[in-house]
N, C-alpha and C positions, 0 to 999 in steps of 0.2 A: 575168666573162663567163658567161652562162647560155644553154644551148641546149635546145630542146624535144627530147623523146625521139624516136628514130628506130628503135626496136627492131624494128618489122616490116619496115624497109627495110635492116637491117644487112647481110644476106647479099647482097641485090640490089645495093646500092650498092657493096659491096666488089668485086663482079665488074667494075664499070666503072672501078675505080681505075687500072689500068695497061693497059687495052686488050689488045693482042696479047701483052703480057708475061705475062698470066695464062693464056693458052691452054694451056701445058704443064700447069698445075695441073689443069685440068678434064680434059684427056686422060688424065692419070695416074689421076685419081679414077674415071673411067669404065672404064678398062681392067681393073679388078678386081685382087684381091690377088696374082695370079700374074704381073702385068705387071712387067717389070724393064727400064726404059730403059737405054740404053748408059751414060749418065752418072749412073745411080742411085747414091745414097749407100750406104755400108756398112750392113748390117742392124743394127738396134738389139738390145739385150739381149732374150732370149726373154721372151715374155709377150704382152701385148696387141699389141705391135708386129708380132708374127708374123701377125696377122689384118688388118693395114692395108697398103694399097698404099704404096710409098715415095714421098715427096715428090720432085719433080724438082730438078735443079740450079737455082741462082739464074738468073733470067731478067732480061734488060735490054732497054730500048727507049729510043731518043732521041725527045724531044718538044720542042715549042716553045709559047710563049704570048706574047701581047701584054700588055705592062705599061708604063703611062705612055708610050705611043707607041713603045716599043722592043721588039724581039724577044728574049725570054729563052730560051736553049737550055739544056736540062737532061737528065739521064739518070734514068730511073725503073728501080728494081730491086725485084723481088719475090723475096725469098729467105728462108732459114731460118737460125736460130741454134740450136745444140744446147744442151740442158740435161742435165747429168750429175749422177749421185748421188755419194755419198761414196766409192764404190768405182771411179768413173770410167765406169760404165755409162750408156748413153744412156737417159734417163728421160722426155724430152720434147723437142718441137721448137716453137720460137717463130717465127712468120711475121711478117715486117716488110715495109713498103713504104717505100723511100727515094727522095728527090728530091735530086739533087746537081747543082749548076750547074757547068758545065765550061768550061775554056779561057778564051777571050777575054771571057766574061761575068763572070768572077770579079772582084770589086772588090779583093780581097786575095789573097795567096798561099794555096794549098790548106791548108797547115798552120795558117794563122791564121784561116781562114774559120770562123765559128761553126757548131756542129751542135746542132740542137734535137731532142730525143727526145719524142715526143708519145704520150700515153695517154688513152683516153676513160674516162669514168665509167661508172656503171651501178648497182651492179656487174654484171659479166657482159656488158659491151658492148665490141665491137671498136672500134678507133681510126678506123673509117671516117667517122664523122660529123665529127670534127676535120679529117679529110683532105678529104672532098668537100663538107663543109658549113661549113668555117671557114677554115683557114689553108693548105690545099694549093693547088697551082697551077690546079686545075680545080674547078668546082662543079657540083652537080646540084640543080636547083630542084624541090622537092616541095611547094611552097605555103608560105605564111607560117608556118604552124605545123607543117610537115612531115607533114600529114595529108591529102594529096590523092592517093590511090592511083590515081585515074583520069587524072591529068594525065600528059602525056608526060615522061619523064625526060630533060630537055634538059641536055647537057653544055656548059659555057661556060668561058672563061678567068675566073679569080677575081682581080678587082682588089685584093682584100684579102689576097692571099697573103703569107706571110712569106718566100717563097723568094728575094726580091731581096736580103735581108740575112742569111739563114742557110740552110744545108742542112737538110732535114727528114727525120726517120726516124720513121715511124709504127709502133709496136709493139703487137702483140696478145698479151696475157698468155695463158697456158695456159687453155683453156676458152672462149676467144673467137676469133672469126674462124676461120681455118684452123689456128691453133695447137692442139697436141694433146699430151695426156699419153700415154706409152707404158707406163705401169704401171697396176696395179689401182686401183680407185676408192678403196680404203682408203689405199693408198700415195700416191695423188694428193693426198688431203686433207693428208697429212703434209708433202708436198714443195712443194705449190703454193698451197694455199688458206688464206691468212692474211697479216697485215701483215708479219711477220718473213720468211715464205717469199717474199713478193713482192719485198722488198728484196734478199734473198739471190740469187735466181736472175735477176731482171731487171737488177740492177746488174752481174752477170757478163755478161749478154747485151749490155749497153751497152758494157762493156769489150771484149768479143769483136768487136763491130762496129767499134769504133775501131781495134783492132789490125788487123783484116782489111782495113780501108780506109786504113791509114796516117794516122789522124787523132788520135793520142793528144795531140798538142800543140795541138789546136784548143780554143777555148773551148766549153764544154759547158753546155747548158741542158735543163731538163725542163719541159714544159707539160702540164697535165692539166685536163680539164673534169670538174667534180664530184669524184668519187672517183678520178679518173684520175691525179692526181699522187702520186708516191711520198711526198712530204712530208706529204700529208694522210691517209695510211693509218696508223692506229694510235691 
């Protein structure tokens, strides 16, 4: 599967991903480095993190879509997963967007429903294109080649979504989307930028998400466009 580049639309498209679920992210970013929401996370280790506003707590919103004549109910979550160094200090934060089908719409029990973790290629690209341009429950049309900046960004249900048979978790590695390093540029290169580093911290993020959501027993899959799959990094 091959998709055209959407580099100029990455940030804009990501803003549309979860509608009201993303509002707290923008409010925190605009509030400045001194803003401290009531549910703010503990401060990271001293360094670059001291100059950045804290990311808010995970945000959730319930949505629906029409698929094959049926209404599919699901929960969207925009959240963060911590990245820690060898001493346990917080060195980065990975932002993800998940789509989880709830209750009566589940074909199988929660512990058995598959979970697919999606990464976009690039390198340097967020997962937004796989989300809003390929397998997520909503799509944004930007023209046949993704090169129509004057066209309205129309959001529609995606008949090609994978959400009917697997929950979806779109992960943005450090340096893409809203994910960020909290250490120096030199230290960031050591911890985040390279095939071995990708495998080390992103596999831990996947494990943390599974534990956090009680899904360790679920079947697990990775999908990636271009360089996006961990299997093709190296």
